C-alpha positions in Angstrom: -7.4 -15.2 -49.4 -9.8 -16.8 -51.9 -9.3 -16.7 -55.7 -6.9 -13.7 -55.3 -9.3 -11.8 -53.2 -8.6 -10.6 -49.7 -11.3 -11.7 -47.2 -12.2 -9.8 -44.1 -14.5 -10.6 -41.1 -15.9 -7.9 -38.9 -17.2 -8.7 -35.4 -19.5 -6.1 -33.9 -19.8 -4.8 -30.3 -22.4 -5.9 -27.8 -20.7 -7.2 -24.6 -20.7 -11.0 -23.9 -23.7 -11.3 -26.2 -21.5 -10.3 -29.1 -18.6 -12.4 -27.8 -20.6 -15.6 -28.1 -22.8 -14.6 -31.0 -19.6 -14.2 -33.1 -18.5 -17.7 -32.0 -21.5 -19.0 -33.8 -20.4 -17.0 -36.9 -16.8 -18.3 -36.7 -18.0 -21.9 -36.2 -20.1 -21.7 -39.3 -17.3 -20.1 -41.4 -15.0 -22.9 -40.3 -17.6 -25.5 -41.2 -17.8 -24.0 -44.6 -14.0 -24.4 -45.0 -13.5 -20.6 -45.2 -12.0 -19.7 -41.8 -8.4 -20.5 -42.9 -8.9 -18.2 -45.9 -9.9 -15.1 -43.8 -7.1 -12.5 -43.9 -8.3 -9.9 -41.5 -10.6 -9.9 -38.5 -11.7 -6.4 -37.5 -13.3 -6.2 -34.1 -15.3 -3.8 -31.9 -16.0 -4.0 -28.1 -17.5 -7.4 -27.2 -16.4 -8.7 -30.6 -12.8 -7.8 -29.7 -12.9 -10.4 -26.9 -13.7 -13.1 -29.5 -11.3 -11.8 -32.2 -8.4 -11.3 -29.8 -9.0 -14.7 -28.2 -9.0 -16.3 -31.6 -5.8 -14.4 -32.5 -4.1 -16.3 -29.6 -5.9 -19.7 -29.7 -7.0 -20.0 -33.3 -4.4 -22.5 -34.3 -6.2 -24.9 -32.0 -9.8 -24.4 -32.8 -11.2 -26.8 -30.2 -9.2 -25.0 -27.4 -10.5 -21.6 -28.7 -14.1 -22.8 -28.9 -14.3 -24.5 -25.5 -12.1 -21.8 -23.8 -14.3 -18.9 -24.9 -17.5 -20.6 -23.7 -15.9 -21.4 -20.4 -14.7 -17.8 -19.8 -18.0 -16.1 -20.7 -19.6 -18.0 -17.8 -17.5 -15.8 -15.5 -18.9 -12.3 -14.8 -16.6 -9.4 -15.4 -19.1 -7.2 -13.6 -18.9 -9.4 -10.5 -15.2 -9.3 -10.8 -15.3 -5.5 -10.6 -17.5 -5.6 -7.6 -15.3 -8.0 -5.7 -12.0 -6.2 -6.7 -9.9 -4.9 -3.9 -10.1 -1.3 -5.3 -13.9 -1.4 -5.4 -14.2 -2.8 -1.8 -11.8 -0.1 -0.5 -13.8 2.7 -2.2 -17.1 1.4 -0.8 -15.7 1.1 2.6 -14.2 4.6 2.5 -17.5 6.1 1.2 -19.5 4.3 3.9 -17.1 5.5 6.6 -17.4 9.1 5.4 -21.2 8.8 5.3 -21.2 7.3 8.8 -19.0 10.1 10.1 -21.3 12.7 8.6 -24.3 11.1 10.3 -22.5 10.9 13.6 -21.5 14.6 13.4 -25.2 15.5 13.0 -25.7 14.5 16.6 -22.7 16.3 18.1 -21.7 20.0 18.6 -19.9 19.7 15.2 -23.0 19.1 13.1 -22.0 22.0 10.9 -19.0 20.1 9.7 -21.2 17.6 7.9 -22.2 20.0 5.1 -18.6 21.0 4.0 -17.5 17.4 4.4 -20.3 16.3 2.0 -19.4 19.1 -0.5 -15.7 18.2 -0.3 -16.5 14.5 -0.9 -18.7 15.2 -3.9 -16.0 17.6 -5.3 -13.3 15.0 -5.0 -15.4 12.2 -6.6 -16.4 14.4 -9.5 -12.9 15.8 -10.1 -10.9 12.6 -9.6 -13.5 10.0 -10.5 -11.3 8.2 -13.2 -8.3 8.1 -10.8 -10.2 7.0 -7.8 -12.1 4.2 -9.6 -10.3 3.3 -12.9 -12.9 0.7 -13.9 -11.2 -0.1 -17.3 -7.9 -0.8 -15.5 -9.7 -3.3 -13.3 -11.3 -4.9 -16.4 -7.9 -5.0 -18.1 -6.5 -7.1 -15.2 -9.5 -9.4 -15.4 -9.1 -9.8 -19.2 -5.4 -10.5 -18.8 -6.0 -13.2 -16.2 -9.1 -14.9 -17.7 -8.7 -14.5 -21.4 -5.3 -13.4 -22.6 -2.7 -14.9 -20.3 -0.9 -11.6 -20.0 0.1 -11.9 -23.6 1.1 -8.9 -25.8 0.2 -7.9 -29.4 3.3 -9.5 -30.7 2.0 -12.9 -29.5 -0.9 -12.9 -31.9 -0.8 -15.6 -34.6 0.4 -14.3 -38.0 -2.8 -15.1 -39.7 -5.5 -13.9 -39.7 -4.5 -10.3 -38.9 -6.5 -9.2 -35.8 -7.4 -5.5 -35.8 -8.9 -4.3 -32.5 -10.7 -1.0 -32.8 -11.3 1.7 -30.2 -12.5 5.3 -30.6 -10.0 8.0 -29.9 -11.9 10.9 -28.3 -9.0 13.3 -28.8 -9.2 13.1 -32.6 -12.7 11.6 -33.2 -11.2 8.8 -35.2 -10.7 5.0 -34.8 -7.5 3.9 -33.0 -6.6 0.4 -34.1 -4.4 -2.2 -32.4 -2.8 -5.1 -34.4 0.3 -7.3 -34.3 2.0 -5.0 -36.9 1.0 -1.6 -35.6 -1.2 0.5 -33.4 -2.3 3.8 -34.8 -4.8 6.5 -35.5 -4.7 7.7 -39.1 -4.5 11.4 -38.0 -1.2 10.6 -36.1 0.1 8.3 -38.8 -0.6 10.7 -41.7 -0.7 14.2 -40.2 -2.2 16.9 -42.5 -0.1 19.7 -41.0 3.2 18.6 -42.5 4.6 17.4 -39.2 6.4 14.0 -38.9 4.1 11.0 -38.2 3.6 9.9 -34.6 4.1 6.2 -34.3 3.7 3.7 -31.4 5.4 0.4 -30.4 2.9 -2.5 -30.5 5.2 -5.4 -29.5 4.9 -5.2 -25.7 1.4 -3.6 -25.6 -0.9 -5.9 -23.6 -3.7 -7.5 -25.6 -5.9 -7.2 -22.6 -5.4 -3.4 -22.6 -6.2 -3.1 -26.3 -9.4 -5.1 -25.7 -10.2 -3.0 -22.6 -9.9 0.1 -24.8 -12.2 -1.3 -27.3 -14.8 -2.3 -24.7 -14.7 0.7 -22.4 -18.3 2.1 -22.8 -18.6 5.8 -22.0 -20.6 6.6 -18.8 -19.9 3.1 -17.4 -16.1 2.7 -17.7 -13.1 5.0 -17.6 -11.1 5.9 -20.8 -7.7 4.5 -21.4 -4.6 6.5 -22.1 -1.4 5.2 -23.8 1.8 5.2 -21.6 4.9 7.0 -22.7 6.9 3.8 -23.1 4.7 2.8 -26.1 5.7 5.8 -28.2 8.5 5.3 -30.7 9.6 8.9 -29.9 8.9 9.6 -26.2 8.9 13.3 -27.0 5.6 12.8 -28.8 4.0 11.9 -25.5 3.9 15.7 -24.8 2.3 16.5 -28.2 -0.8 14.2 -28.1 -2.9 12.4 -25.6 -5.0 9.6 -27.1 -8.1 9.1 -25.0 -9.6 5.7 -25.9 -13.2 4.6 -25.4 -15.5 1.9 -26.8 -14.9 1.3 -30.6 -18.7 1.3 -31.1 -18.8 5.0 -30.6 -17.3 5.4 -34.1 -18.2 2.1 -35.8 -20.2 -0.5 -34.0 -19.9 -3.2 -36.7 -16.1 -3.0 -37.2 -16.7 -2.8 -40.9 -15.1 0.6 -41.5 -11.5 -0.6 -41.5 -12.4 -3.4 -44.0 -14.2 -1.3 -46.5 -12.5 2.2 -46.4 -10.3 2.5 -49.4 -7.3 4.1 -47.6 -7.2 1.6 -44.8 -4.3 -0.8 -44.5 -6.8 -3.5 -43.5 -9.1 -3.1 -46.5 -10.5 -6.3 -48.1 -12.3 -7.3 -51.3 -14.9 -9.6 -49.7 -16.3 -8.8 -46.3 -18.4 -10.9 -43.8 -20.1 -8.9 -41.2 -21.4 -10.4 -37.9 -23.6 -8.0 -36.0 -24.8 -8.9 -32.5 -27.1 -5.9 -32.4 -30.8 -6.2 -32.0 -33.7 -3.8 -32.7 -33.7 -0.8 -30.4 -36.3 -1.5 -27.7 -39.1 1.0 -26.8 -38.9 2.8 -23.5 -41.7 5.0 -22.3 -40.8 5.8 -18.7 -37.9 8.0 -17.6 -37.6 8.8 -13.9 -34.4 10.7 -13.8 -31.8 12.6 -15.8 -29.4 9.6 -15.9 -32.0 7.3 -17.6 -32.7 10.1 -20.1 -29.0 10.7 -20.8 -28.4 6.9 -21.3 -31.4 6.7 -23.7 -30.2 9.7 -25.6 -26.8 8.2 -26.0 -28.4 5.0 -27.2 -30.3 6.9 -29.9 -27.0 8.6 -31.0 -25.3 5.3 -31.2 -28.2 3.8 -33.2 -28.1 6.7 -35.6 -24.3 6.2 -36.1 -24.9 2.5 -36.7 -27.6 3.2 -39.3 -25.3 5.7 -41.1 -22.4 3.3 -41.1 -24.7 0.6 -42.5 -25.8 2.8 -45.3 -22.3 4.0 -46.1 -20.4 0.7 -45.9 -23.1 -2.0 -46.7 -26.3 -0.9 -48.3 -24.7 1.6 -50.7 -21.7 -0.6 -51.4 -23.1 -1.5 -54.8 -22.8 2.2 -55.8 -19.2 2.8 -54.7 -16.9 0.0 -53.5 -18.7 -2.8 -55.3 -17.4 -5.4 -52.8 -19.1 -8.7 -52.0 -20.5 -8.1 -48.5 -22.4 -10.7 -46.5 -24.1 -8.9 -43.5 -26.2 -10.6 -40.9 -27.6 -9.5 -37.6 -29.1 -11.0 -34.4 -32.1 -8.8 -34.9 -32.9 -10.3 -38.3 -35.5 -13.1 -39.0 -34.2 -16.0 -41.1 -37.2 -15.9 -43.4 -36.4 -12.3 -44.4 -33.0 -13.2 -45.9 -34.2 -14.5 -49.3 -36.8 -11.7 -49.6 -34.1 -9.2 -48.7 -31.9 -10.5 -51.5 -34.7 -10.5 -54.0 -35.6 -6.9 -53.1 -32.0 -5.8 -53.6 -31.9 -7.6 -56.9 -35.1 -5.8 -58.1 -33.7 -2.4 -57.2 -30.3 -3.1 -58.8 -28.4 -3.3 -55.5 -26.7 -6.6 -56.2 -23.3 -6.3 -57.8 -22.6 -8.1 -61.2 -20.1 -10.5 -59.7 -22.7 -11.9 -57.4 -25.4 -12.1 -60.1 -23.0 -14.0 -62.4 -21.9 -16.4 -59.7 -25.6 -17.3 -59.1 -26.0 -17.8 -62.9 -28.9 -15.4 -63.0 -29.3 -14.1 -66.5 -29.8 -10.4 -67.4 -32.8 -11.6 -69.5 -34.4 -13.1 -66.5 -33.9 -9.8 -64.6 -35.1 -7.7 -67.5 -38.3 -9.8 -67.9 -38.8 -9.7 -64.1 -39.0 -13.4 -63.8 -38.7 -13.1 -60.0 -40.4 -16.4 -59.0 -38.2 -18.3 -61.4 -35.0 -16.5 -60.1 -36.0 -17.1 -56.4 -36.7 -20.8 -57.0 -33.4 -21.2 -58.8 -31.6 -19.4 -56.0 -33.2 -21.4 -53.2 -32.2 -24.7 -54.9 -28.7 -23.4 -55.6 -28.0 -22.5 -51.9 -29.9 -25.5 -50.5 -32.3 -23.1 -48.7 -34.5 -25.8 -47.1 -31.4 -27.5 -45.5 -30.2 -24.2 -44.0 -33.7 -23.3 -42.8 -33.9 -26.6 -40.9 -31.0 -25.5 -38.8 -32.4 -22.1 -37.7 -33.3 -21.6 -34.0 -36.9 -22.1 -32.8 -39.0 -19.1 -31.8 -38.2 -19.8 -28.2 -34.5 -20.1 -28.8 -34.6 -16.8 -30.8 -36.4 -15.1 -27.9 -33.7 -16.3 -25.5 -30.9 -15.0 -27.8 -32.5 -11.6 -28.1 -33.2 -11.3 -24.4 -29.5 -11.4 -23.6 -28.3 -7.9 -22.7 -25.2 -6.1 -23.9 -23.1 -6.3 -20.7 -20.3 -8.4 -19.3 -22.4 -10.6 -17.0 -22.0 -14.4 -17.1 -24.0 -16.2 -19.7 -26.1 -19.3 -19.2 -25.8 -22.5 -21.3 -29.2 -21.9 -23.0 -28.3 -18.3 -23.8 -24.9 -19.4 -25.3 -26.6 -22.2 -27.4 -29.3 -19.9 -28.7 -26.9 -17.1 -29.7 -24.6 -19.5 -31.5 -27.5 -21.1 -33.4 -28.9 -17.8 -34.6 -25.5 -16.6 -35.8 -24.7 -19.8 -37.6 -27.9 -20.1 -39.6 -27.8 -16.4 -40.7 -24.1 -16.6 -41.5 -24.6 -19.6 -43.8 -27.4 -18.1 -45.8 -26.0 -14.7 -46.1 -22.6 -15.9 -47.3 -24.2 -18.2 -49.8 -26.4 -15.3 -51.0 -24.0 -12.4 -51.1 -20.6 -14.0 -51.4 -21.2 -17.0 -53.7 -17.6 -16.6 -55.0 -16.4 -18.1 -51.7 -18.4 -21.3 -52.3 -16.6 -24.0 -54.4 
């Protein structure tokens, strides 16, 4: 907390790219002597790996920093491929395929067709049970990242809020040290008693797996009966948890929504998202389905940005410093000045920068920008930004859980750090002593 105001940090989704990008953000916040003042870290998908790991290791920053870098050099995807379950499934499928081919050259060739149909039926009907990808990921997370620790093992501060999307209700499901809940269960509108869960023994790895389980690629996660305060409620509801980015890919919703128990006064948003690439060739329905899903997700992201960040000055009037991997450093000052011209900068920020209303009324924009650049030491921050080559490397990293290379890690961290510093100094000057 700073000057009586509650500070929140949101870490977006984006696989390992996000995990390391947010390390750059956290490093810079620590360098600015603000990390110990952060009250809540709200996380989504790849950002949940960073946030949860910090929730365990944050009291020893060097251990957290080095440990996170070491782990993202291990491939979760490769871990899945080499898991016992995956090997058995591949062996079984190859055996069935071999049997069908063998039967084609015997008197029982007719058996191949029903065998194929039965195999396809079983795979479609029982896919999630046959190959529970998210459960495999959970085991890898528990082993590599979270040491089989539970939500109760998080440090007291900051409060870590890990967000998944509950397909049953269409709302966020949030895990933290204090509680795990969906607002529709916690505050039912039908007059029934609230349904509550027991967070203490819930594995951190499973909470993060819930937050990172991308639809189409991974299997949804369900909450076992033992985690219900009243086990009878297990028969009433069935939370089906998938990637938190389906509902809110920045993790900012819980920090800005007025009725949220995680709401903060000042919010720093670290977004590892990049511009949506152009694709002009689609060879099958799967490619088209995935692209369509990406468009939906991008629309959701844009809506969330408008609601919680860009239109903040109209409603919540919070100090929000937002930065994204897809941004160019040189656009930050211009973006602030454009917002100032259209009245989208809140009074608290204007006053902290000592910009007079007379200067704004007279439209002395060059004078204001010059004053602003000197105030935040713009040239010093600019000298720390990544080169074009480094930026290209950072943006070329895909949003999956494949191992990262050293140059990818360094480039992502550098971009996040430079944008974090300038955006905090521009939009949250109250944090700067």
